[in-house]
TIVO-680539 format. One record per residue: residue number from 1; residue in three letters; chain; x, y, z of N, C-alpha, C in turn. Coordinates in nm, 3 decimals, padded with zeros to 5 digits. Layout:
<sites>
- i / aa / ch / n_px / n_py / n_pz / ca_px / ca_py / ca_pz / c_px / c_py / c_pz
- NUM / ALA / A / X / Y / Z / X / Y / Z / X / Y / Z $
...
</sites>
This chain:
<sites>
- i / aa / ch / n_px / n_py / n_pz / ca_px / ca_py / ca_pz / c_px / c_py / c_pz
- 1 / MET / A / 03.286 / -15.791 / -11.852 / 03.405 / -15.756 / -11.793 / 03.397 / -15.608 / -11.774 $
- 2 / PHE / A / 03.345 / -15.503 / -11.869 / 03.339 / -15.370 / -11.829 / 03.251 / -15.335 / -11.761 $
- 3 / ILE / A / 03.131 / -15.399 / -11.747 / 03.018 / -15.377 / -11.643 / 03.106 / -15.399 / -11.520 $
- 4 / ASN / A / 03.156 / -15.477 / -11.458 / 03.226 / -15.489 / -11.336 / 03.308 / -15.350 / -11.355 $
- 5 / ILE / A / 03.393 / -15.320 / -11.395 / 03.540 / -15.246 / -11.384 / 03.424 / -15.138 / -11.362 $
- 6 / ILE / A / 03.309 / -15.094 / -11.415 / 03.228 / -14.975 / -11.424 / 03.179 / -14.980 / -11.237 $
- 7 / LEU / A / 03.153 / -15.085 / -11.210 / 03.086 / -15.103 / -11.073 / 03.220 / -15.075 / -10.989 $
- 8 / ASN / A / 03.297 / -15.158 / -11.010 / 03.414 / -15.122 / -10.895 / 03.439 / -14.989 / -10.889 $
- 9 / LEU / A / 03.444 / -14.907 / -10.995 / 03.505 / -14.764 / -11.010 / 03.375 / -14.713 / -10.880 $
- 10 / ILE / A / 03.246 / -14.724 / -10.963 / 03.120 / -14.669 / -10.902 / 03.148 / -14.649 / -10.718 $
- 11 / ASP / A / 03.196 / -14.817 / -10.687 / 03.227 / -14.848 / -10.557 / 03.324 / -14.744 / -10.455 $
- 12 / SER / A / 03.470 / -14.772 / -10.563 / 03.550 / -14.709 / -10.512 / 03.522 / -14.565 / -10.515 $
- 13 / ILE / A / 03.444 / -14.484 / -10.540 / 03.401 / -14.353 / -10.521 / 03.311 / -14.356 / -10.396 $
- 14 / ARG / A / 03.212 / -14.412 / -10.397 / 03.162 / -14.428 / -10.307 / 03.240 / -14.429 / -10.176 $
- 15 / TYR / A / 03.291 / -14.497 / -10.189 / 03.385 / -14.582 / -09.995 / 03.441 / -14.430 / -09.969 $
- 16 / LYS / A / 03.537 / -14.379 / -10.135 / 03.627 / -14.256 / -10.071 / 03.529 / -14.121 / -10.023 $
- 17 / TYR / A / 03.438 / -14.104 / -10.086 / 03.331 / -14.039 / -10.037 / 03.307 / -14.022 / -09.891 $
- 18 / ILE / A / 03.267 / -14.120 / -09.845 / 03.212 / -14.159 / -09.721 / 03.315 / -14.126 / -09.626 $
- 19 / SER / A / 03.454 / -14.204 / -09.665 / 03.562 / -14.194 / -09.549 / 03.604 / -14.019 / -09.548 $
- 20 / VAL / A / 03.574 / -13.983 / -09.652 / 03.654 / -13.790 / -09.671 / 03.498 / -13.743 / -09.554 $
- 21 / LYS / A / 03.403 / -13.783 / -09.534 / 03.273 / -13.732 / -09.476 / 03.300 / -13.732 / -09.275 $
- 22 / SER / A / 03.376 / -13.856 / -09.324 / 03.397 / -13.927 / -09.176 / 03.460 / -13.834 / -09.066 $
- 23 / THR / A / 03.406 / -13.801 / -08.971 / 03.470 / -13.687 / -08.930 / 03.491 / -13.681 / -08.718 $
- 24 / CYS / A / 03.476 / -13.815 / -08.714 / 03.489 / -13.888 / -08.537 / 03.657 / -13.827 / -08.443 $
- 25 / LYS / A / 03.629 / -13.750 / -08.396 / 03.717 / -13.702 / -08.284 / 03.807 / -13.761 / -08.219 $
- 26 / GLN / A / 03.717 / -13.844 / -08.172 / 03.793 / -13.985 / -08.109 / 03.795 / -14.108 / -08.119 $
- 27 / LEU / A / 03.839 / -14.152 / -08.230 / 03.889 / -14.258 / -08.309 / 03.960 / -14.360 / -08.236 $
- 28 / VAL / A / 03.949 / -14.510 / -08.172 / 04.082 / -14.601 / -08.136 / 04.017 / -14.728 / -08.187 $
- 29 / GLY / A / 04.166 / -14.795 / -08.257 / 04.111 / -14.888 / -08.372 / 04.051 / -14.877 / -08.506 $
- 30 / GLU / A / 04.014 / -15.019 / -08.506 / 03.972 / -14.986 / -08.700 / 03.903 / -15.109 / -08.686 $
- 31 / SER / A / 03.802 / -15.103 / -08.773 / 03.716 / -15.172 / -08.846 / 03.752 / -15.243 / -08.974 $
- 32 / ASN / A / 03.721 / -15.373 / -09.015 / 03.758 / -15.443 / -09.154 / 03.593 / -15.396 / -09.190 $
- 33 / ASN / A / 03.613 / -15.316 / -09.315 / 03.487 / -15.244 / -09.377 / 03.461 / -15.328 / -09.514 $
- 34 / ILE / A / 03.345 / -15.386 / -09.528 / 03.299 / -15.451 / -09.629 / 03.219 / -15.335 / -09.763 $
- 35 / GLN / A / 03.152 / -15.269 / -09.626 / 03.048 / -15.157 / -09.673 / 03.131 / -15.040 / -09.600 $
- 36 / PRO / A / 03.106 / -14.897 / -09.708 / 03.140 / -14.779 / -09.670 / 03.088 / -14.762 / -09.515 $
- 37 / VAL / A / 03.180 / -14.710 / -09.449 / 03.106 / -14.630 / -09.302 / 03.173 / -14.540 / -09.274 $
- 38 / LEU / A / 03.038 / -14.492 / -09.212 / 03.058 / -14.320 / -09.188 / 03.058 / -14.327 / -09.012 $
- 39 / LEU / A / 03.171 / -14.272 / -08.965 / 03.241 / -14.234 / -08.844 / 03.221 / -14.112 / -08.788 $
- 40 / VAL / A / 03.134 / -14.025 / -08.711 / 03.091 / -13.919 / -08.704 / 03.095 / -13.885 / -08.555 $
- 41 / GLY / A / 03.073 / -13.763 / -08.497 / 03.105 / -13.727 / -08.357 / 03.180 / -13.680 / -08.299 $
- 42 / ASN / A / 03.162 / -13.594 / -08.175 / 03.257 / -13.565 / -08.102 / 03.305 / -13.653 / -07.983 $
- 43 / GLY / A / 03.263 / -13.784 / -07.959 / 03.242 / -13.826 / -07.884 / 03.354 / -13.972 / -07.896 $
- 44 / LYS / A / 03.359 / -14.066 / -07.865 / 03.463 / -14.190 / -07.875 / 03.371 / -14.288 / -07.893 $
- 45 / ILE / A / 03.498 / -14.336 / -08.040 / 03.429 / -14.468 / -08.114 / 03.553 / -14.557 / -08.093 $
- 46 / SER / A / 03.520 / -14.673 / -08.030 / 03.674 / -14.780 / -07.993 / 03.596 / -14.910 / -08.076 $
- 47 / PHE / A / 03.706 / -14.965 / -08.186 / 03.668 / -15.075 / -08.181 / 03.780 / -15.215 / -08.113 $
- 48 / GLY / A / 03.736 / -15.303 / -08.115 / 03.835 / -15.410 / -08.017 / 03.884 / -15.505 / -08.191 $
- 49 / ASP / A / 03.956 / -15.648 / -08.181 / 03.987 / -15.680 / -08.282 / 03.913 / -15.719 / -08.384 $
- 50 / ASN / A / 03.906 / -15.757 / -08.475 / 03.781 / -15.877 / -08.563 / 03.688 / -15.806 / -08.568 $
- 51 / VAL / A / 03.656 / -15.658 / -08.597 / 03.519 / -15.620 / -08.598 / 03.472 / -15.583 / -08.777 $
- 52 / GLN / A / 03.422 / -15.660 / -08.827 / 03.387 / -15.654 / -08.958 / 03.254 / -15.568 / -08.975 $
- 53 / ILE / A / 03.259 / -15.492 / -09.037 / 03.134 / -15.398 / -09.088 / 03.116 / -15.427 / -09.208 $
- 54 / GLY / A / 02.985 / -15.500 / -09.251 / 02.898 / -15.514 / -09.363 / 02.955 / -15.632 / -09.461 $
- 55 / PHE / A / 02.873 / -15.709 / -09.509 / 02.904 / -15.839 / -09.550 / 02.861 / -15.865 / -09.733 $
- 56 / ASN / A / 02.934 / -15.941 / -09.757 / 02.909 / -15.958 / -09.928 / 02.924 / -16.112 / -09.963 $
- 57 / PRO / A / 02.818 / -16.151 / -10.009 / 02.667 / -16.111 / -10.084 / 02.572 / -16.078 / -09.948 $
- 58 / SER / A / 02.509 / -15.962 / -09.981 / 02.405 / -15.966 / -09.867 / 02.354 / -15.860 / -09.924 $
- 59 / PRO / A / 02.220 / -15.830 / -09.853 / 02.090 / -15.716 / -09.935 / 02.180 / -15.611 / -09.851 $
- 60 / LEU / A / 02.142 / -15.469 / -09.976 / 02.176 / -15.362 / -09.896 / 02.331 / -15.325 / -09.917 $
- 61 / LEU / A / 02.410 / -15.376 / -09.923 / 02.539 / -15.377 / -09.972 / 02.588 / -15.251 / -10.022 $
- 62 / TYR / A / 02.527 / -15.262 / -10.149 / 02.548 / -15.156 / -10.239 / 02.455 / -15.014 / -10.256 $
- 63 / SER / A / 02.379 / -15.033 / -10.189 / 02.258 / -14.911 / -10.198 / 02.272 / -14.815 / -10.033 $
- 64 / THR / A / 02.382 / -14.856 / -09.967 / 02.353 / -14.802 / -09.843 / 02.482 / -14.795 / -09.758 $
- 65 / TYR / A / 02.544 / -14.708 / -09.650 / 02.650 / -14.713 / -09.602 / 02.629 / -14.754 / -09.467 $
- 66 / ALA / A / 02.678 / -14.772 / -09.345 / 02.711 / -14.769 / -09.228 / 02.721 / -14.657 / -09.131 $
- 67 / HIS / A / 02.629 / -14.642 / -09.038 / 02.595 / -14.514 / -08.989 / 02.652 / -14.485 / -08.834 $
- 68 / ILE / A / 02.794 / -14.424 / -08.783 / 02.784 / -14.483 / -08.660 / 02.856 / -14.371 / -08.603 $
- 69 / GLU / A / 02.756 / -14.307 / -08.509 / 02.765 / -14.179 / -08.447 / 02.798 / -14.165 / -08.309 $
- 70 / ALA / A / 02.906 / -14.115 / -08.260 / 02.933 / -14.078 / -08.089 / 02.895 / -13.930 / -08.108 $
- 71 / ARG / A / 02.789 / -13.866 / -08.104 / 02.730 / -13.750 / -08.115 / 02.823 / -13.605 / -08.022 $
- 72 / ARG / A / 02.793 / -13.638 / -07.888 / 02.854 / -13.504 / -07.860 / 02.995 / -13.577 / -07.731 $
- 73 / ASP / A / 03.039 / -13.469 / -07.702 / 03.201 / -13.521 / -07.653 / 03.158 / -13.656 / -07.530 $
- 74 / THR / A / 03.056 / -13.599 / -07.434 / 03.054 / -13.751 / -07.335 / 02.961 / -13.894 / -07.384 $
- 75 / ALA / A / 02.965 / -13.893 / -07.506 / 02.903 / -14.025 / -07.583 / 03.026 / -14.097 / -07.627 $
- 76 / GLN / A / 02.977 / -14.216 / -07.616 / 03.079 / -14.323 / -07.647 / 03.016 / -14.436 / -07.703 $
- 77 / ILE / A / 03.090 / -14.479 / -07.763 / 03.004 / -14.633 / -07.864 / 03.172 / -14.743 / -07.850 $
- 78 / ILE / A / 03.165 / -14.836 / -07.821 / 03.227 / -14.957 / -07.827 / 03.234 / -15.100 / -07.845 $
- 79 / PHE / A / 03.315 / -15.125 / -07.927 / 03.298 / -15.263 / -07.985 / 03.374 / -15.308 / -07.934 $
- 80 / GLY / A / 03.342 / -15.509 / -07.851 / 03.473 / -15.527 / -07.850 / 03.552 / -15.627 / -07.934 $
- 81 / ASN / A / 03.536 / -15.766 / -07.929 / 03.627 / -15.814 / -08.005 / 03.530 / -15.929 / -08.077 $
- 82 / ASN / A / 03.577 / -15.990 / -08.248 / 03.542 / -16.084 / -08.291 / 03.352 / -16.021 / -08.307 $
- 83 / ILE / A / 03.346 / -15.906 / -08.372 / 03.206 / -15.874 / -08.420 / 03.172 / -15.865 / -08.558 $
- 84 / TYR / A / 03.033 / -15.955 / -08.591 / 03.018 / -15.894 / -08.732 / 02.891 / -15.856 / -08.734 $
- 85 / ILE / A / 02.910 / -15.726 / -08.819 / 02.747 / -15.648 / -08.870 / 02.704 / -15.649 / -08.990 $
- 86 / ASN / A / 02.628 / -15.649 / -09.044 / 02.551 / -15.713 / -09.185 / 02.548 / -15.554 / -09.209 $
- 87 / ASN / A / 02.465 / -15.528 / -09.331 / 02.477 / -15.405 / -09.393 / 02.385 / -15.339 / -09.349 $
- 88 / ASN / A / 02.417 / -15.187 / -09.362 / 02.271 / -15.055 / -09.333 / 02.302 / -15.092 / -09.183 $
- 89 / ILE / A / 02.383 / -15.061 / -09.070 / 02.348 / -15.037 / -08.956 / 02.391 / -14.882 / -08.866 $
- 90 / SER / A / 02.285 / -14.857 / -08.841 / 02.286 / -14.734 / -08.758 / 02.312 / -14.729 / -08.630 $
- 91 / ILE / A / 02.403 / -14.655 / -08.571 / 02.413 / -14.659 / -08.414 / 02.478 / -14.513 / -08.372 $
- 92 / ILE / A / 02.355 / -14.443 / -08.283 / 02.403 / -14.329 / -08.243 / 02.387 / -14.314 / -08.120 $
- 93 / ALA / A / 02.469 / -14.290 / -08.041 / 02.498 / -14.249 / -07.911 / 02.518 / -14.095 / -07.876 $
- 94 / GLU / A / 02.397 / -14.042 / -07.840 / 02.405 / -13.896 / -07.812 / 02.476 / -13.809 / -07.730 $
- 95 / LYS / A / 02.436 / -13.889 / -07.585 / 02.544 / -13.877 / -07.473 / 02.587 / -13.914 / -07.416 $
- 96 / SER / A / 02.563 / -14.058 / -07.423 / 02.565 / -14.152 / -07.314 / 02.690 / -14.299 / -07.379 $
- 97 / THR / A / 02.647 / -14.417 / -07.378 / 02.753 / -14.520 / -07.375 / 02.670 / -14.626 / -07.448 $
- 98 / ILE / A / 02.692 / -14.688 / -07.576 / 02.632 / -14.814 / -07.647 / 02.758 / -14.867 / -07.629 $
- 99 / GLU / A / 02.782 / -15.019 / -07.547 / 02.870 / -15.065 / -07.567 / 02.808 / -15.284 / -07.644 $
- 100 / ILE / A / 02.920 / -15.306 / -07.730 / 02.854 / -15.413 / -07.788 / 03.001 / -15.502 / -07.754 $
- 101 / GLU / A / 02.954 / -15.577 / -07.684 / 03.077 / -15.694 / -07.629 / 03.106 / -15.789 / -07.733 $
- 102 / ASP / A / 03.207 / -15.878 / -07.705 / 03.264 / -15.960 / -07.755 / 03.148 / -16.066 / -07.825 $
- 103 / ASN / A / 03.193 / -16.156 / -07.983 / 03.133 / -16.237 / -08.050 / 02.957 / -16.196 / -08.050 $
- 104 / VAL / A / 02.952 / -16.075 / -08.115 / 02.823 / -16.078 / -08.130 / 02.814 / -16.022 / -08.284 $
- 105 / LEU / A / 02.670 / -16.113 / -08.327 / 02.633 / -16.082 / -08.475 / 02.527 / -15.986 / -08.520 $
- 106 / ILE / A / 02.519 / -15.937 / -08.566 / 02.412 / -15.798 / -08.593 / 02.346 / -15.843 / -08.767 $
- 107 / GLY / A / 02.243 / -15.832 / -08.781 / 02.163 / -15.880 / -08.886 / 02.164 / -15.785 / -08.998 $
- 108 / CYS / A / 02.117 / -15.735 / -09.104 / 02.089 / -15.627 / -09.178 / 01.994 / -15.515 / -09.141 $
- 109 / ASN / A / 02.025 / -15.370 / -09.148 / 01.932 / -15.269 / -09.145 / 01.895 / -15.298 / -08.957 $
- 110 / VAL / A / 01.989 / -15.286 / -08.845 / 01.974 / -15.281 / -08.736 / 02.010 / -15.114 / -08.697 $
- 111 / GLN / A / 01.957 / -15.080 / -08.622 / 01.956 / -14.957 / -08.538 / 01.966 / -14.933 / -08.388 $
- 112 / ILE / A / 02.065 / -14.898 / -08.335 / 02.073 / -14.881 / -08.215 / 02.099 / -14.729 / -08.145 $
- 113 / PHE / A / 01.997 / -14.692 / -08.042 / 01.994 / -14.586 / -08.006 / 02.001 / -14.537 / -07.851 $
- 114 / ASP / A / 02.080 / -14.438 / -07.802 / 02.043 / -14.428 / -07.698 / 01.987 / -14.333 / -07.621 $
- 115 / SER / A / 01.897 / -14.276 / -07.721 / 01.843 / -14.137 / -07.695 / 01.700 / -14.160 / -07.745 $
- 116 / ASP / A / 01.617 / -14.064 / -07.766 / 01.446 / -14.068 / -07.819 / 01.493 / -13.931 / -07.908 $
- 117 / PHE / A / 01.560 / -13.850 / -07.882 / 01.644 / -13.773 / -07.954 / 01.531 / -13.614 / -07.921 $
- 118 / HIS / A / 01.426 / -13.595 / -07.888 / 01.296 / -13.501 / -07.852 / 01.231 / -13.551 / -07.772 $
- 119 / SER / A / 01.179 / -13.465 / -07.647 / 01.130 / -13.472 / -07.550 / 00.969 / -13.539 / -07.612 $
- 120 / ILE / A / 00.931 / -13.555 / -07.534 / 00.742 / -13.614 / -07.502 / 00.676 / -13.502 / -07.520 $
- 121 / HIS / A / 00.720 / -13.430 / -07.416 / 00.602 / -13.308 / -07.409 / 00.642 / -13.223 / -07.518 $
- 122 / PRO / A / 00.484 / -13.170 / -07.617 / 00.526 / -13.099 / -07.680 / 00.615 / -12.986 / -07.687 $
- 123 / ASP / A / 00.571 / -12.900 / -07.580 / 00.615 / -12.744 / -07.543 / 00.815 / -12.795 / -07.550 $
- 124 / LYS / A / 00.837 / -12.873 / -07.496 / 00.998 / -12.906 / -07.498 / 01.032 / -12.969 / -07.593 $
- 125 / ARG / A / 00.951 / -13.031 / -07.684 / 01.008 / -13.139 / -07.802 / 01.143 / -13.048 / -07.850 $
- 126 / ASN / A / 01.156 / -12.952 / -07.878 / 01.312 / -12.949 / -07.930 / 01.398 / -12.856 / -07.853 $
- 127 / SER / A / 01.356 / -12.859 / -07.717 / 01.451 / -12.812 / -07.619 / 01.580 / -12.860 / -07.583 $
- 128 / GLY / A / 01.578 / -12.988 / -07.637 / 01.755 / -13.015 / -07.607 / 01.712 / -13.093 / -07.430 $
- 129 / THR / A / 01.611 / -13.143 / -07.389 / 01.620 / -13.149 / -07.269 / 01.573 / -13.319 / -07.249 $
- 130 / HIS / A / 01.560 / -13.365 / -07.324 / 01.534 / -13.526 / -07.314 / 01.672 / -13.569 / -07.269 $
- 131 / SER / A / 01.642 / -13.696 / -07.211 / 01.702 / -13.790 / -07.150 / 01.794 / -13.886 / -07.253 $
- 132 / CYS / A / 01.935 / -13.958 / -07.229 / 01.971 / -14.022 / -07.263 / 02.000 / -14.154 / -07.160 $
- 133 / LYS / A / 01.998 / -14.278 / -07.214 / 02.032 / -14.402 / -07.151 / 02.146 / -14.511 / -07.196 $
- 134 / ASN / A / 02.244 / -14.547 / -07.094 / 02.343 / -14.617 / -07.159 / 02.263 / -14.756 / -07.271 $
- 135 / VAL / A / 02.343 / -14.839 / -07.324 / 02.256 / -14.943 / -07.410 / 02.385 / -15.036 / -07.372 $
- 136 / LEU / A / 02.373 / -15.150 / -07.344 / 02.498 / -15.257 / -07.330 / 02.435 / -15.365 / -07.414 $
- 137 / ILE / A / 02.517 / -15.459 / -07.487 / 02.455 / -15.575 / -07.590 / 02.594 / -15.692 / -07.534 $
- 138 / LYS / A / 02.563 / -15.784 / -07.453 / 02.641 / -15.816 / -07.394 / 02.702 / -15.950 / -07.484 $
- 139 / ARG / A / 02.803 / -16.049 / -07.436 / 02.830 / -16.147 / -07.532 / 02.760 / -16.234 / -07.605 $
- 140 / ASN / A / 02.772 / -16.295 / -07.726 / 02.766 / -16.376 / -07.789 / 02.601 / -16.344 / -07.812 $
- 141 / VAL / A / 02.557 / -16.246 / -07.837 / 02.434 / -16.212 / -07.871 / 02.442 / -16.199 / -07.999 $
- 142 / PHE / A / 02.305 / -16.246 / -08.071 / 02.282 / -16.268 / -08.237 / 02.164 / -16.171 / -08.226 $
- 143 / ILE / A / 02.161 / -16.065 / -08.302 / 02.071 / -15.972 / -08.333 / 01.997 / -16.022 / -08.478 $
- 144 / GLY / A / 01.870 / -15.997 / -08.529 / 01.849 / -16.036 / -08.644 / 01.813 / -15.960 / -08.710 $
- 145 / ASN / A / 01.800 / -15.942 / -08.847 / 01.777 / -15.824 / -08.932 / 01.640 / -15.721 / -08.904 $
- 146 / ASN / A / 01.667 / -15.591 / -08.921 / 01.561 / -15.467 / -08.904 / 01.513 / -15.505 / -08.757 $
- 147 / VAL / A / 01.579 / -15.506 / -08.671 / 01.589 / -15.490 / -08.499 / 01.613 / -15.344 / -08.510 $
- 148 / ILE / A / 01.546 / -15.306 / -08.409 / 01.553 / -15.172 / -08.325 / 01.584 / -15.151 / -08.157 $
- 149 / VAL / A / 01.692 / -15.150 / -08.121 / 01.762 / -15.132 / -07.980 / 01.738 / -15.008 / -07.930 $
- 150 / LEU / A / 01.662 / -14.993 / -07.873 / 01.636 / -14.838 / -07.782 / 01.728 / -14.803 / -07.662 $
- 151 / LYS / A / 01.697 / -14.662 / -07.633 / 01.767 / -14.641 / -07.444 / 01.732 / -14.711 / -07.372 $
- 152 / GLY / A / 01.896 / -14.736 / -07.278 / 01.836 / -14.805 / -07.169 / 01.824 / -14.938 / -07.180 $
- 153 / VAL / A / 01.836 / -14.998 / -07.274 / 01.849 / -15.115 / -07.272 / 01.955 / -15.258 / -07.303 $
- 154 / THR / A / 01.922 / -15.325 / -07.204 / 02.072 / -15.451 / -07.172 / 02.015 / -15.558 / -07.249 $
- 155 / ILE / A / 02.061 / -15.642 / -07.321 / 02.068 / -15.750 / -07.369 / 02.150 / -15.847 / -07.312 $
- 156 / GLY / A / 02.100 / -15.937 / -07.212 / 02.178 / -16.058 / -07.176 / 02.246 / -16.138 / -07.285 $
- 157 / GLU / A / 02.379 / -16.186 / -07.229 / 02.458 / -16.301 / -07.283 / 02.372 / -16.417 / -07.353 $
- 158 / ASN / A / 02.442 / -16.472 / -07.463 / 02.380 / -16.588 / -07.557 / 02.244 / -16.555 / -07.587 $
- 159 / SER / A / 02.182 / -16.432 / -07.587 / 02.064 / -16.412 / -07.622 / 02.046 / -16.377 / -07.760 $
- 160 / ILE / A / 01.905 / -16.408 / -07.846 / 01.870 / -16.433 / -08.001 / 01.743 / -16.299 / -08.004 $
- 161 / VAL / A / 01.794 / -16.155 / -08.014 / 01.655 / -16.113 / -08.067 / 01.637 / -16.128 / -08.240 $
- 162 / SER / A / 01.509 / -16.171 / -08.241 / 01.458 / -16.206 / -08.356 / 01.419 / -16.046 / -08.440 $
- 163 / ALA / A / 01.434 / -16.134 / -08.599 / 01.387 / -16.023 / -08.713 / 01.295 / -15.938 / -08.646 $
- 164 / GLY / A / 01.329 / -15.797 / -08.679 / 01.170 / -15.723 / -08.697 / 01.095 / -15.655 / -08.505 $
- 165 / ALA / A / 01.238 / -15.709 / -08.424 / 01.156 / -15.651 / -08.290 / 01.209 / -15.533 / -08.294 $
- 166 / VAL / A / 01.130 / -15.459 / -08.159 / 01.157 / -15.339 / -08.111 / 01.216 / -15.395 / -08.008 $
- 167 / VAL / A / 01.300 / -15.346 / -07.961 / 01.350 / -15.369 / -07.787 / 01.371 / -15.265 / -07.710 $
- 168 / TYR / A / 01.254 / -15.170 / -07.624 / 01.300 / -15.107 / -07.553 / 01.322 / -15.104 / -07.404 $
- 169 / ASP / A / 01.317 / -15.268 / -07.348 / 01.300 / -15.297 / -07.256 / 01.435 / -15.396 / -07.249 $
- 170 / SER / A / 01.473 / -15.419 / -07.114 / 01.623 / -15.477 / -07.071 / 01.573 / -15.660 / -07.088 $
- 171 / PHE / A / 01.638 / -15.703 / -07.087 / 01.649 / -15.888 / -07.115 / 01.719 / -15.978 / -07.030 $
- 172 / PRO / A / 01.696 / -16.066 / -06.964 / 01.840 / -16.115 / -06.909 / 01.930 / -16.219 / -07.017 $
- 173 / ASP / A / 02.040 / -16.296 / -06.973 / 02.101 / -16.402 / -07.037 / 01.980 / -16.531 / -07.120 $
- 174 / ASN / A / 02.055 / -16.547 / -07.217 / 01.981 / -16.688 / -07.252 / 01.857 / -16.698 / -07.279 $
- 175 / VAL / A / 01.831 / -16.604 / -07.333 / 01.648 / -16.613 / -07.399 / 01.615 / -16.560 / -07.569 $
- 176 / ILE / A / 01.560 / -16.563 / -07.604 / 01.518 / -16.552 / -07.762 / 01.395 / -16.451 / -07.741 $
- 177 / ILE / A / 01.406 / -16.312 / -07.779 / 01.341 / -16.232 / -07.756 / 01.250 / -16.199 / -07.897 $
- 178 / GLY / A / 01.134 / -16.137 / -07.919 / 01.068 / -16.104 / -08.049 / 00.948 / -16.022 / -08.016 $
- 179 / GLY / A / 00.903 / -15.949 / -08.135 / 00.782 / -15.895 / -08.127 / 00.805 / -15.742 / -08.118 $
- 180 / ASN / A / 00.708 / -15.659 / -08.152 / 00.703 / -15.505 / -08.114 / 00.584 / -15.488 / -08.043 $
- 181 / PRO / A / 00.621 / -15.467 / -07.883 / 00.751 / -15.475 / -07.856 / 00.783 / -15.600 / -07.810 $
- 182 / ALA / A / 00.891 / -15.613 / -07.778 / 00.987 / -15.755 / -07.765 / 00.945 / -15.836 / -07.633 $
- 183 / GLN / A / 00.958 / -15.894 / -07.624 / 00.943 / -15.986 / -07.498 / 00.988 / -16.135 / -07.528 $
- 184 / ILE / A / 00.962 / -16.190 / -07.417 / 01.037 / -16.326 / -07.404 / 00.966 / -16.430 / -07.480 $
- 185 / VAL / A / 01.021 / -16.492 / -07.619 / 00.974 / -16.574 / -07.680 / 01.014 / -16.738 / -07.592 $
- 186 / LYS / A / 01.078 / -16.762 / -07.583 / 01.141 / -16.899 / -07.479 / 01.283 / -16.866 / -07.428 $
- 187 / GLU / A / 01.294 / -16.954 / -07.365 / 01.450 / -16.987 / -07.252 / 01.555 / -17.031 / -07.367 $
- 188 / ILE / A / 01.666 / -16.991 / -07.378 / 01.781 / -17.131 / -07.455 / 01.824 / -17.202 / -07.326 $
- 189 / THR / A / 01.775 / -17.335 / -07.379 / 01.853 / -17.428 / -07.263 / 01.945 / -17.539 / -07.343 $
- 190 / TYR / A / 02.064 / -17.564 / -07.280 / 02.130 / -17.666 / -07.343 / 02.161 / -17.774 / -07.254 $
- 191 / GLU / A / 02.188 / -17.891 / -07.379 / 02.141 / -18.004 / -07.311 / 02.293 / -18.074 / -07.304 $
</sites>
């Protein structure tokens, strides 16, 4: 019993610390946070109804936090309704929009970015001239654990992204994708 009291105290301190560090300038709505969530940046982060971040019991609950960042004024991260996100999500929109539509499930340790953050050309690597492109995750998508979704990607409705996939291209509705680089594994058919 004493151990549980200590663990709850430590967890409470962790939540308070992360919430004090949250500095998002344009926050609309709120999420149900099972894990500490850091919301930062000069852009807009908006939550629809019934957005849950973190899951108990699940890996990485006590050792990580969710990082959601709309970095610049033009950046937006838009969450629809009925979205369930497992632990240790990292979503960064640097200049453009990342939108996650309704009824999406996202596994542990997922990363979603609108940018490469640095130029490919060695002489321009720190110039800030790199490009950013919108990311759209459509309705009813299921993203497995340890997935990376990169700039310019659209994942079609009802699609599934297999665990460990690196997604740098767009995919249509009703497909299962997987691998590095991600590719269509099969189409989802309904009987």
